[in-house]
PLY file of the C-alpha trace (Angstrom):
ply
format ascii 1.0
element vertex 463
property float x
property float y
property float z
element edge 462
property int vertex1
property int vertex2
end_header
-10.08 4.00 29.56
-8.19 6.72 27.68
-7.39 4.21 24.90
-11.06 3.35 24.44
-11.99 7.06 24.36
-9.36 7.90 21.71
-10.40 4.90 19.65
-14.04 6.00 19.85
-13.06 9.51 18.69
-11.10 8.06 15.74
-14.00 5.83 14.68
-16.49 8.67 15.12
-14.38 10.98 12.95
-14.05 8.35 10.25
-17.82 7.84 10.24
-18.56 11.58 10.13
-16.26 12.29 7.18
-17.60 9.25 5.34
-21.19 10.36 5.87
-20.45 13.88 4.61
-18.55 12.69 1.54
-21.11 10.00 0.68
-23.65 12.73 -0.17
-21.17 14.30 -2.64
-20.85 11.12 -4.72
-23.02 11.61 -7.80
-21.24 9.67 -10.54
-18.36 7.30 -11.33
-15.73 10.07 -11.45
-16.74 11.25 -7.97
-16.49 7.70 -6.58
-13.29 6.60 -8.35
-11.15 9.77 -8.57
-12.88 12.33 -6.30
-14.08 14.35 -9.31
-10.39 15.12 -10.18
-10.40 18.02 -7.70
-7.74 17.11 -5.10
-5.13 19.85 -4.33
-1.53 18.89 -3.69
-1.55 19.17 0.17
-4.38 16.62 0.31
-2.56 14.43 -2.21
0.65 14.47 -0.11
-1.06 13.00 2.91
-3.29 10.57 1.04
-0.20 9.22 -0.78
1.66 9.00 2.53
-1.21 7.33 4.37
-1.97 4.82 1.63
1.71 3.85 1.39
2.49 3.65 5.11
0.04 1.20 6.62
0.32 -2.28 8.07
3.24 -2.99 5.72
5.32 -0.37 7.54
3.71 -0.56 10.97
3.51 -4.35 11.32
5.77 -5.90 8.64
8.37 -3.18 9.21
8.03 -3.56 12.98
8.38 -7.34 12.72
11.48 -6.91 10.58
13.03 -4.36 12.97
12.31 -6.60 15.99
14.22 -9.43 14.30
16.93 -7.54 12.40
17.25 -4.04 13.87
18.04 -1.12 11.57
18.68 -3.52 8.68
14.88 -3.40 8.38
15.40 -0.04 6.64
16.25 -1.99 3.49
12.52 -2.55 3.03
11.38 1.13 3.01
14.56 2.06 1.12
12.99 0.38 -1.89
10.17 2.91 -1.70
12.63 5.79 -1.45
14.39 4.61 -4.60
11.07 4.24 -6.37
10.09 7.81 -5.54
12.90 9.08 -7.78
11.19 7.40 -10.74
7.77 8.63 -9.64
8.98 12.24 -9.67
9.66 11.87 -13.41
6.22 10.59 -14.42
3.68 12.14 -12.00
2.76 14.99 -14.35
2.42 12.71 -17.37
0.25 10.30 -15.38
-2.14 13.14 -14.47
-2.22 14.29 -18.10
-3.49 10.84 -19.08
-6.36 11.37 -16.58
-8.08 7.99 -16.64
-9.23 5.83 -13.73
-6.93 2.77 -13.38
-3.57 1.28 -14.35
-5.32 -1.17 -16.75
-6.58 1.95 -18.57
-2.92 2.67 -19.27
-2.32 -0.92 -20.32
-5.19 -1.08 -22.82
-4.37 2.32 -24.32
-0.70 1.38 -24.77
-1.18 -2.35 -25.50
-4.67 -3.93 -25.85
-7.72 -5.26 -23.99
-5.98 -8.55 -23.08
-3.26 -6.59 -21.26
-6.02 -4.79 -19.36
-7.54 -8.08 -18.20
-4.19 -9.69 -17.28
-3.17 -6.57 -15.35
-6.50 -6.58 -13.52
-6.04 -10.19 -12.40
-2.55 -9.47 -11.00
-3.78 -6.35 -9.20
-6.76 -8.11 -7.61
-4.54 -10.94 -6.32
-1.85 -8.68 -4.83
-4.10 -5.95 -3.45
-6.49 -8.29 -1.65
-3.47 -9.85 0.08
-2.34 -6.36 1.15
-5.86 -5.60 2.38
-5.91 -8.88 4.32
-2.95 -8.01 6.52
-4.39 -4.57 7.23
-7.35 -6.46 8.71
-4.96 -8.61 10.74
-3.03 -5.57 12.01
-6.20 -3.75 13.02
-7.41 -6.85 14.84
-4.11 -6.96 16.77
-4.65 -3.39 17.95
-8.19 -4.07 19.15
-6.98 -7.14 21.03
-4.17 -5.10 22.60
-6.61 -2.49 23.89
-9.38 -4.93 24.88
-7.48 -8.18 25.67
-10.23 -9.73 27.77
-13.16 -9.05 25.47
-11.83 -9.09 21.87
-9.57 -11.83 20.48
-7.24 -11.17 17.55
-9.57 -12.99 15.14
-12.64 -11.19 16.45
-10.83 -7.87 16.12
-9.84 -8.76 12.58
-13.49 -9.42 11.66
-14.63 -6.15 13.27
-12.02 -4.18 11.32
-12.92 -5.94 8.10
-16.62 -5.12 8.51
-15.86 -1.47 9.26
-13.44 -1.05 6.35
-15.74 -2.76 3.85
-18.73 -0.59 4.74
-16.63 2.58 4.91
-15.00 1.97 1.50
-18.30 1.07 -0.15
-19.90 4.30 1.03
-17.99 7.21 -0.51
-15.01 5.97 -2.52
-11.94 8.14 -3.19
-13.30 11.42 -1.79
-13.68 10.16 1.77
-10.38 8.24 1.59
-8.36 11.28 0.49
-9.66 13.75 3.08
-9.41 11.26 5.93
-5.82 10.57 4.89
-5.04 14.30 5.24
-6.01 14.20 8.93
-4.54 10.75 9.65
-1.21 11.40 7.94
-0.65 14.71 9.73
-1.65 13.23 13.12
0.57 10.14 12.92
3.63 12.03 11.65
3.36 14.59 14.46
2.72 12.10 17.27
5.56 9.76 16.21
8.00 12.68 16.32
6.82 13.40 19.87
6.84 9.73 20.89
10.43 8.79 19.95
12.24 10.81 22.68
9.64 9.75 25.27
10.09 6.06 24.40
13.87 6.44 24.38
13.72 7.94 27.87
11.52 5.07 29.06
14.08 2.59 27.65
16.88 4.23 29.67
18.58 6.14 26.85
20.46 5.09 23.75
23.27 3.37 25.65
20.71 1.11 27.32
19.11 0.31 23.96
22.42 -0.70 22.37
23.38 -2.75 25.44
20.10 -4.72 25.33
20.25 -5.63 21.64
22.74 -7.61 19.53
25.42 -5.51 17.75
24.01 -6.75 14.41
20.86 -4.67 15.04
22.95 -1.55 14.36
24.82 -2.75 11.27
23.94 -2.02 7.65
23.04 -5.63 6.80
22.58 -6.97 10.32
21.92 -10.70 10.12
20.87 -10.44 6.48
22.88 -11.41 3.44
23.01 -8.89 0.60
20.58 -11.07 -1.39
18.13 -11.06 1.51
18.45 -7.30 1.92
17.78 -6.75 -1.77
14.91 -9.23 -1.45
13.33 -6.74 0.96
14.18 -3.67 -1.10
13.33 -4.69 -4.67
9.71 -5.83 -4.17
8.96 -2.63 -2.24
10.49 -0.48 -4.98
8.59 -2.32 -7.70
5.28 -2.02 -5.88
5.71 1.71 -5.41
6.68 2.64 -8.97
3.81 0.64 -10.45
1.33 1.18 -7.61
-2.18 1.57 -8.99
-3.38 3.37 -5.87
-0.72 6.00 -6.47
-1.74 6.46 -10.11
-5.37 6.82 -9.04
-4.29 9.60 -6.70
-2.49 11.31 -9.59
-5.61 10.88 -11.76
-7.54 12.55 -8.90
-5.24 15.60 -8.84
-6.61 19.02 -9.68
-3.78 19.59 -12.20
-0.40 18.31 -13.40
1.25 20.88 -11.12
-0.60 19.49 -8.09
0.51 15.95 -8.99
4.18 17.00 -9.21
4.14 19.01 -5.97
2.48 16.08 -4.19
5.42 13.80 -5.06
7.94 16.20 -3.52
5.96 16.33 -0.27
5.54 12.56 -0.36
9.31 12.05 -0.62
9.98 14.13 2.51
7.14 12.55 4.48
8.10 8.97 3.58
11.78 9.39 4.43
10.89 10.93 7.78
8.02 8.72 8.91
9.37 5.30 7.86
12.75 5.99 9.48
11.01 7.07 12.70
8.81 3.95 12.73
11.80 1.61 12.36
13.61 3.56 15.08
10.59 3.21 17.36
10.44 -0.54 16.73
14.16 -0.95 17.52
13.87 1.04 20.76
10.74 -0.89 21.71
12.40 -4.26 21.02
15.12 -3.38 23.54
12.48 -2.93 26.24
9.64 -5.33 25.41
9.61 -8.98 24.33
6.68 -10.57 22.51
5.67 -13.79 20.79
4.08 -11.62 18.08
6.94 -9.47 16.70
4.60 -7.73 14.25
2.97 -5.99 17.25
6.13 -4.31 18.59
5.14 -0.76 17.56
1.61 -0.94 19.07
3.06 -2.63 22.18
5.64 0.16 22.50
2.86 2.76 22.24
0.68 0.92 24.76
3.32 0.09 27.37
6.18 2.51 26.78
4.54 5.93 26.48
2.49 8.18 28.77
-1.16 7.19 28.55
-2.38 10.18 26.51
0.51 10.09 24.01
0.29 6.31 23.71
-3.45 6.45 23.20
-3.18 9.09 20.47
-0.39 7.15 18.73
-2.31 3.89 18.96
-5.43 5.65 17.66
-3.40 7.10 14.79
-1.93 3.68 13.95
-5.42 2.21 14.05
-6.68 4.94 11.71
-3.71 4.43 9.40
-4.39 0.71 9.12
-8.01 1.45 8.27
-6.95 4.09 5.75
-4.52 1.73 4.00
-7.08 -1.08 4.00
-9.57 1.32 2.40
-7.08 2.24 -0.32
-6.08 -1.32 -1.16
-9.65 -2.63 -1.06
-10.93 0.28 -3.12
-8.27 -0.11 -5.81
-9.07 -3.66 -7.07
-12.79 -2.88 -6.76
-12.14 -0.02 -9.17
-10.49 -2.48 -11.55
-13.35 -4.93 -11.55
-16.08 -2.30 -11.99
-14.22 -0.15 -14.52
-11.94 -2.59 -16.31
-14.18 -5.67 -16.40
-17.83 -4.82 -15.69
-17.91 -1.45 -17.47
-15.58 -2.51 -20.26
-16.82 -6.00 -21.13
-19.97 -7.02 -19.20
-22.22 -3.94 -19.27
-20.56 -1.09 -21.19
-23.82 0.88 -21.37
-24.60 0.74 -17.65
-26.00 3.93 -16.12
-23.97 5.90 -13.56
-26.35 4.72 -10.83
-25.92 1.10 -11.89
-22.13 1.44 -11.84
-22.21 2.94 -8.35
-24.36 0.07 -7.08
-22.06 -2.51 -8.67
-18.99 -0.72 -7.27
-20.32 -1.13 -3.77
-21.28 -4.78 -4.30
-17.79 -5.56 -5.59
-16.21 -3.84 -2.56
-18.25 -6.14 -0.30
-17.19 -9.27 -2.20
-13.50 -8.36 -2.35
-13.53 -7.44 1.33
-14.89 -10.88 2.21
-12.20 -12.49 0.03
-9.47 -10.45 1.76
-10.78 -11.47 5.18
-10.63 -15.13 4.17
-7.00 -14.71 3.14
-6.17 -13.03 6.47
-7.01 -16.28 8.24
-4.38 -18.19 6.24
-1.09 -16.60 7.37
0.68 -15.42 10.53
3.69 -13.37 9.37
2.67 -9.97 7.99
6.21 -9.51 6.62
5.99 -12.65 4.46
2.50 -11.74 3.24
3.67 -8.23 2.36
6.66 -9.43 0.34
4.48 -11.98 -1.49
1.94 -9.31 -2.48
4.64 -6.79 -3.41
6.37 -9.37 -5.62
3.23 -10.34 -7.54
2.48 -6.73 -8.33
6.10 -5.68 -8.83
6.97 -8.52 -11.20
3.69 -8.70 -13.11
2.52 -5.10 -13.44
5.38 -2.67 -12.77
7.67 -3.60 -15.72
4.91 -3.09 -18.30
3.75 0.14 -16.62
7.28 1.53 -16.67
7.56 0.56 -20.33
4.50 2.71 -21.03
6.43 5.81 -19.96
10.02 4.91 -20.82
10.25 2.48 -23.79
8.57 3.13 -27.11
9.63 -0.24 -28.55
7.56 -2.40 -26.16
5.07 -4.60 -28.00
1.70 -5.94 -26.94
2.74 -9.61 -27.08
5.73 -8.87 -24.87
3.63 -6.99 -22.33
1.03 -9.75 -21.98
3.72 -12.43 -21.63
5.52 -10.33 -19.02
2.38 -9.94 -16.89
1.52 -13.64 -17.06
5.05 -14.85 -16.25
5.48 -12.37 -13.39
2.26 -13.60 -11.77
2.69 -17.34 -12.39
6.36 -17.53 -11.37
5.71 -15.63 -8.12
2.80 -17.85 -7.10
4.55 -21.08 -8.18
7.83 -20.16 -6.48
6.10 -19.42 -3.17
4.03 -22.61 -3.33
7.21 -24.61 -3.92
8.76 -23.04 -0.80
12.19 -22.27 -2.28
14.58 -20.37 0.01
15.58 -17.76 -2.59
13.19 -14.78 -2.63
10.60 -15.09 -5.40
11.35 -11.58 -6.64
14.54 -12.75 -8.37
13.11 -15.45 -10.69
9.77 -13.64 -11.14
11.31 -10.29 -12.06
13.89 -11.95 -14.33
11.18 -13.87 -16.19
9.02 -10.76 -16.52
11.71 -8.31 -17.67
13.56 -10.72 -19.97
10.37 -11.75 -21.73
9.38 -8.08 -22.07
12.69 -7.21 -23.73
13.23 -10.32 -25.87
9.70 -10.61 -27.25
9.61 -6.86 -27.97
12.67 -7.23 -30.20
11.34 -10.41 -31.82
7.96 -8.90 -32.76
7.10 -5.93 -35.01
7.35 -2.50 -33.30
4.11 -0.83 -32.20
2.48 1.88 -34.29
3.51 5.42 -33.22
-0.04 6.27 -32.11
0.32 3.61 -29.40
3.22 5.30 -27.62
2.96 8.98 -28.63
0.33 9.98 -25.98
2.79 9.04 -23.24
5.86 10.81 -24.62
4.45 14.09 -25.96
5.27 17.11 -23.80
0 1
1 2
2 3
3 4
4 5
5 6
6 7
7 8
8 9
9 10
10 11
11 12
12 13
13 14
14 15
15 16
16 17
17 18
18 19
19 20
20 21
21 22
22 23
23 24
24 25
25 26
26 27
27 28
28 29
29 30
30 31
31 32
32 33
33 34
34 35
35 36
36 37
37 38
38 39
39 40
40 41
41 42
42 43
43 44
44 45
45 46
46 47
47 48
48 49
49 50
50 51
51 52
52 53
53 54
54 55
55 56
56 57
57 58
58 59
59 60
60 61
61 62
62 63
63 64
64 65
65 66
66 67
67 68
68 69
69 70
70 71
71 72
72 73
73 74
74 75
75 76
76 77
77 78
78 79
79 80
80 81
81 82
82 83
83 84
84 85
85 86
86 87
87 88
88 89
89 90
90 91
91 92
92 93
93 94
94 95
95 96
96 97
97 98
98 99
99 100
100 101
101 102
102 103
103 104
104 105
105 106
106 107
107 108
108 109
109 110
110 111
111 112
112 113
113 114
114 115
115 116
116 117
117 118
118 119
119 120
120 121
121 122
122 123
123 124
124 125
125 126
126 127
127 128
128 129
129 130
130 131
131 132
132 133
133 134
134 135
135 136
136 137
137 138
138 139
139 140
140 141
141 142
142 143
143 144
144 145
145 146
146 147
147 148
148 149
149 150
150 151
151 152
152 153
153 154
154 155
155 156
156 157
157 158
158 159
159 160
160 161
161 162
162 163
163 164
164 165
165 166
166 167
167 168
168 169
169 170
170 171
171 172
172 173
173 174
174 175
175 176
176 177
177 178
178 179
179 180
180 181
181 182
182 183
183 184
184 185
185 186
186 187
187 188
188 189
189 190
190 191
191 192
192 193
193 194
194 195
195 196
196 197
197 198
198 199
199 200
200 201
201 202
202 203
203 204
204 205
205 206
206 207
207 208
208 209
209 210
210 211
211 212
212 213
213 214
214 215
215 216
216 217
217 218
218 219
219 220
220 221
221 222
222 223
223 224
224 225
225 226
226 227
227 228
228 229
229 230
230 231
231 232
232 233
233 234
234 235
235 236
236 237
237 238
238 239
239 240
240 241
241 242
242 243
243 244
244 245
245 246
246 247
247 248
248 249
249 250
250 251
251 252
252 253
253 254
254 255
255 256
256 257
257 258
258 259
259 260
260 261
261 262
262 263
263 264
264 265
265 266
266 267
267 268
268 269
269 270
270 271
271 272
272 273
273 274
274 275
275 276
276 277
277 278
278 279
279 280
280 281
281 282
282 283
283 284
284 285
285 286
286 287
287 288
288 289
289 290
290 291
291 292
292 293
293 294
294 295
295 296
296 297
297 298
298 299
299 300
300 301
301 302
302 303
303 304
304 305
305 306
306 307
307 308
308 309
309 310
310 311
311 312
312 313
313 314
314 315
315 316
316 317
317 318
318 319
319 320
320 321
321 322
322 323
323 324
324 325
325 326
326 327
327 328
328 329
329 330
330 331
331 332
332 333
333 334
334 335
335 336
336 337
337 338
338 339
339 340
340 341
341 342
342 343
343 344
344 345
345 346
346 347
347 348
348 349
349 350
350 351
351 352
352 353
353 354
354 355
355 356
356 357
357 358
358 359
359 360
360 361
361 362
362 363
363 364
364 365
365 366
366 367
367 368
368 369
369 370
370 371
371 372
372 373
373 374
374 375
375 376
376 377
377 378
378 379
379 380
380 381
381 382
382 383
383 384
384 385
385 386
386 387
387 388
388 389
389 390
390 391
391 392
392 393
393 394
394 395
395 396
396 397
397 398
398 399
399 400
400 401
401 402
402 403
403 404
404 405
405 406
406 407
407 408
408 409
409 410
410 411
411 412
412 413
413 414
414 415
415 416
416 417
417 418
418 419
419 420
420 421
421 422
422 423
423 424
424 425
425 426
426 427
427 428
428 429
429 430
430 431
431 432
432 433
433 434
434 435
435 436
436 437
437 438
438 439
439 440
440 441
441 442
442 443
443 444
444 445
445 446
446 447
447 448
448 449
449 450
450 451
451 452
452 453
453 454
454 455
455 456
456 457
457 458
458 459
459 460
460 461
461 462
């Protein structure tokens, strides 16, 4: 009963904040970037919540269940990426647009905008799809006799789609503040309680293979890097992150938010992997992706477990909102507003934004029915984005010599090689051939074509 009550409180809070923020949305800037008014404490938690969702809670849990602490290779990619982010957060806020394709058109051309949009829509709807799947798992765990996993997935999808369509970035950011603080606090409390339930650390190590406590575990170095590199590439080119920077109140707020994000990510992702490892020593399941929710449900006192499960549920919804909202922003701003109806009124754009959210949400739900492993889906989505979009975004800030032809070729090859490699079912992780094709084409074609005019790169290098 306590689980149902906590879940009802979480859903009620989400609905209340959404309703309040919906009335504050008056124009496109309010919907897409919260009117550019977010202070750094809000940014810290919205960055943390949008980054740590089903990818960490379910894919990370699945990885830890199978490989132990070697699963930390996956979040380690994000930690490495944060070093790069710290260098460009202020410059990203100074640019102050709406989307990553805004960057691509300003630095390259309209074709780069369109190619970038296609890659983002593909990867982000996959990420949204496994948030739906993770949320459905939680509902089934709490209500096993009345809600199946697929029914739960559809319920979550409907809620997320309507919630995202209502208020845009403003509601997402302020909900993330509450959700991020709640989950971080309750996980810190839960770890010693779960460890006690498992019989202490000696009992945990005795119940698991020694490889679960080794740096690589059962992974080869190539496999470990195959977890790390896609995660790093997604983070440093992540459109959702840039939208948060564009939403910042100032350059100073954007920079401070990154420092807080670094601390929060290191702490929370390490704790989540630790929780999954402890839980895997105590509980066995045919659905490894569920080990963290199972540990909360069966291994903690009812109130603590209910709050943690409610926080996980809210985090999945928050991440789904972010990754559904982001490609919707692309289609309304980068395609509809740029090419189809450039003179549309603010009201018309808001209506179309909400229609596009509904359509993309339905597409993401369809994809969620096509896979079982959240870990594999996560790495596929990360690789598409990381190979297709991240190299050309990094070139915007770090390489003046990059040319338009090189950028477009890089985006196309990164996308096509990733999709083709996965369809072929090769054992080697797709990130290696996809990233090689993307980066090599970016470098070689840039040197084989005339350099860009200074006005193309100056806005991103001026202090």
